[in-house]
N, C-alpha and C positions, 0 to 999 in steps of 0.2 A: 498514351492518349486514351486507351480504353479504360485504364484505372482512373484517370482524372475525370472522365465522363461519368463513371459510376459514382465517384465521390460527390459530384455536383448533383446527381439524382438523389443520392442519400440525404444530402443536406436539405433538399426541398421537402423530403418526406418525414423528417424527424418530428416526433410528437412534441407537444409542449412540455413534456417532462424534462427535456434537456434545457439547461439554463444557458442561454446564448449571450448573457450580459458580458461585456468585455471589461467592465470596470473591476477594479480590485475589490474583493469582498472579504471582510473579516468576519469573525464570529458575531452572530446577531445579538443585539441588546433587546431582549424581549420585554424588559421592564420599562414602562413609560417613564420619561424624564420628570414629568410633573407628578404631584402627589394625588391629583384627582383621578378617579377611576377612568380607565381607557374605554372608549366606546367600542361597540362591536365592529364598526366600520374600520376604526384605526387598527384594531387587532388583526382584522382580515388583511389590511394593507401591509402590516408588518410581516404576516405569514407569507404573503405573496412575494414580498421583497426578499425575504430570507428563506424562501422555500427549500433551498438546499440544506438548511439546518433544522427545519422544524421536525420535532419528534411526534410520531403518530401512534406510539404504543400506549399501553394501559397506564404507564407512569406519568404521562403528560409532559408538557413543556418543562425543560430543565430537570426532569425527573422528580418534580415536586407536586404532581397532581394528586387529587384525592382518590385513594385506592378503595375499591370495593372490599367488603368484609372478607370474602374468600381469598383475595390477593394478599390482604394483610395477614391472614392466618398462614398462608403458604410461605410468605416472606419471613414471618416470625419463626416458623419451624426451621427454615433453611438457615437463618442467621445463627442459631444455636447448634445446628448439626452439620450441615453441608459446608458452610463458610469456613469454619476453623480447620476442617479436614483438608479442604482444597488449598488453603493458605499454607498449611504445614507441608503438604506434598509439593506444591509449586516452589516454595523456598528451598526445600531439600534438593529438588532437581537443579535449581539455579546454583546452589552451593556446590553440588557435584560437578556441574559443568565448569564452574569457576576453577575448581581444583584440577580438572583435566587440562584446562587452558594454562594454569600456572605450571603444571608439570611439563607441558609441551613447549613452553616458552623459557624454561630454565636454560641458562647459559646460551641463550639466543638473543642477538641484538635486534631490536625492531628496525624496520625500514623507515628511514627519516628522509623525506623529500618535501620541499615547499611548505615547511612548518607543519607537516603532517607526520603522524607516527602510527605504524600498524605492523601486525604480524601476519597479514594475509599473504605475503609473498614468501613465506617459509616454504621450503620444499621437503620432499621425502616423507617419512612417517609422521613428522610433526603436523604438517598440513593435513595429511590424510586423516589422522586421529581427530583433529579439531573439527574438520568438516563433517566426517561421518557421525561422530558423537553429537555434534551440534544439531544436525538434521534430526537424528533420532530423539534426542531429549526435547527439542522444540515440539516435535509431534506429540511427545508424551505430555508436555505441559498443556497442549491443546486438548488432549484427552482428559486431563485432570479438570480443565475448565468447562468440560461438558461438550466439547466438539468431538463426539465419538466417531463420526465418520465425515468424510469430506467428499462432496459431490463435484467431480471435475469433468468438464466437457471440453473436448478438443475439436476446434473447427478445422475441417479439411481444406486443403488447397483446392483451387479451381482446376478444371481439366487442363486449361492452358498452362497453368503454373506447373502441374504435375508432369506434363509432357516435356516441358522445357527442362525440368529438373532431371528427368530420366536420361536426357541426351548428354548430360555432363558426367564427368568422371567422378568417382567416389570422393576423392580428396577435394576436388573443386566444389562439390555439392556441400560437403561438410563446412568448408570455409564460407560459402555463400549463405548458408543457413544459420551460421553462428551469429547471434545478435550482439551488438555492442552493449546493450542495456535492456533491462526489463522495465517496461512502463506499466504502471498500475494506477487504478483509482485508489483514493485513500478514504477509508471509512472508519477505521479503528486502529488502536495499537495492536489488535489481534492480527492485523495485516502483516506486521513484522514477523510474528511467530510463524504464520503460514509460510511466508517466503523463505524464512530460515529453514523450515522443515522440507521445503520443496527444492530450493536451489542454493541456499546458503550464500546469498549475495552480499555485497557491501552497500551500505546506506549512507545518506547524508544526515549528519546528526549535529546537535549543538555541541560546541566545544566543551561545555560543562559536563557532558555525558562521559567524557574520557576520564574524569576525576571521580566519578561515582564509585562507591564500594561494589565489588563483584562485577557490576555491569560495565565498568570502565575497561577492564582487561578483556572482557568478552567482546566489547565493541571494537577493540583493537585487533582481536583475532578475526573478526568479521571483515576488517579492512575499511571501517567507516571513514568517510571524509568529514572532518570536523570543521564547523563554521560558526562564527560569531553572528548569529542571525540578526542581532540588533544593529550590526555594523553595515553601513552602506558605502564604506570606503574601499580602498584598493584591496583590502583583505578579502572582501567578498569576491572581487574580480579574480583574485589569485586562486580562490577555491574553485570558481567556475572553470578556470583553466585546468586545475587538477582533475575535476570531474570529466572534462572533455578528453583529457589524455587517458584517463582510466577507461573510458568508454571505447576509445580507439584500441587500447591495449587488449581489452577483453575480446574485441572482434578479431584481432590479429592472432592472439595466442590462445590456444585451446585451454590451457590450465591457469590462465590469468583469472583473478577474482572478478565475477560479473558485478556490474553496477545495477542497483535497484533504485529507481527514481519515481517519485510521486509528483508529476508535473502540475497537479492542481495547487500544490503548496499548502494545503490544509485538509482537514477531514470534513466530510459531508454526511448526510443521512443515507447515502448509497443510492438514492433515486435520481440523482443529478450528477452531471459532470461539469465542473467549473472550467472556465477557459484555461488552457494549458500554457504554462510558462515555457519559454523556448530553450532554457538551459540544458534540458535533456536531449535536445536535437541539434545542438551546435556542432557536435562531432561529425554529423552527416553520415553516421553509420546505421545499419539496419537495427530495428528494435523489435522486441517481443511484447506485444500488448497482452496484458492479463487483467481480467475484470473480476472483482470480488463482490459478492453479495451475501447478506446475512438475513435470510428469511426468519421471521419470528412470530410468535403467538402472543406473548406477554411483554417481555422486555427486549428492546432493540439493542443489539451489540454496537450499533453505530455510536461513535463518540463525537457528537456534534455540539449540542448546547447544554451539556451536563457536566458537573464537576468530576474530576478524576476519581476521587475517593468514592463518591456516591456511585459512579459508574461501575467500578470494580466490585463493590459490594453487591449491587443488583445483578451483575453478570454472574458472579460466583454463586449466587443464591438461586439461579435458574438451573434446574437439573439437567436439561438438554438444551444445547445451543447448536445452531445450524450455520453452515458456510457452504456457499456454492462458488465454484471457480470456472470461469470461461477463458480458455487459452486460444487466442487467435494465432494464425500463421505469422511467421516472421515478416515484418513489413519492411520492404526494400524501397528506399526513397528514389524518386526520379531525379534527373539532373536539375529540374526546376525546383524541386523540394530541397535538394542539397544547397542550392544557391539562396534559398529563402527559408530559414529555420521556422519562421512564423507560419508559413504555408504548410511546411512539414508537420508542425505541431497540430495545426487545425485539421489536417486531413486524417491524422491518426486519431484525433479526438472524435471526429465524425464516425469513423468505423466503430470505435468503442461505444459511442453514444447509441448507435443503432442496436448493438447487442444488449446494452442496458435496457433500452425500451422494449425489446423483444422479451427479455427476461422478466421485466415487470408485468408485461401483458400476460405471459404464460402463468406467472404466479397469481395474478388476479383471477384467472380462470379455474385455478385449483381449489 
């Protein structure tokens, strides 16, 4: 009851930065439908409606804004010097990890269940090598991309939660604190590299990813759950069941691959949290909320309303990139939340939204 009261209080205090719209939101169409120039009022209305996707960096909407001369000069220098070096290094690391995965999966049959295929359930040295090397090389790619250091903040448990934990035995505590899934906001493809370097979890990915050169085998070693995103048929329902079972397995078994889920379902500019989908909470298991933010001075690493190629080029041309991580305590659902996945999702979102607002406020003061 005390936790529920706190959540209701938080909900009434959240600033306007949190998008409380419940409607499904896709990527914004910032270009007007008509050929006539859009008025200032209509542009402001669009920016308000799609506030979660609006870019506020020096590159402007869609990354196609008019750059000042200094920025053009820096970009030109980086394109001919920094960009090719980073591309070669990143591709070399990717190829190296592919070879490691290929060696570790030799003479090993993949786990095939419910039309899924993965190597994440391998045991012994094979799993150990793929996980350890995967975490190390993912961090190395982040370093190559300019994320030289990662600022991580761990939120402490409340006094009541600490005292309750201390009264339990060690084994019971470990099992109680083991989440079934990691829940994170989604800002960029960089999110995946960070989570790989941190905990090497499994993701939900398009089925076509499994067939990509290099990345396909790596995704299977991660234990990704593949889904045909365009499909609304029973295939999608089957995948939802696989995810739910994987979340339960990760909670029960210490060495089972953890699931990493982005309940927003799409990327934003990092200043908003879209309404959470309930798929991540159907298993009724504890979850670990993690918040990612990308402070910037010139180019925002958020992949919101900008094309993929343009985003990669601008990101790699920025000498230093920043990432901040806030890890909240494991969230244990109440019986009421277990019975109502939507309530569970909304309550976790409120806690994460509060931290997003605090982080934005602190950044605005710096």
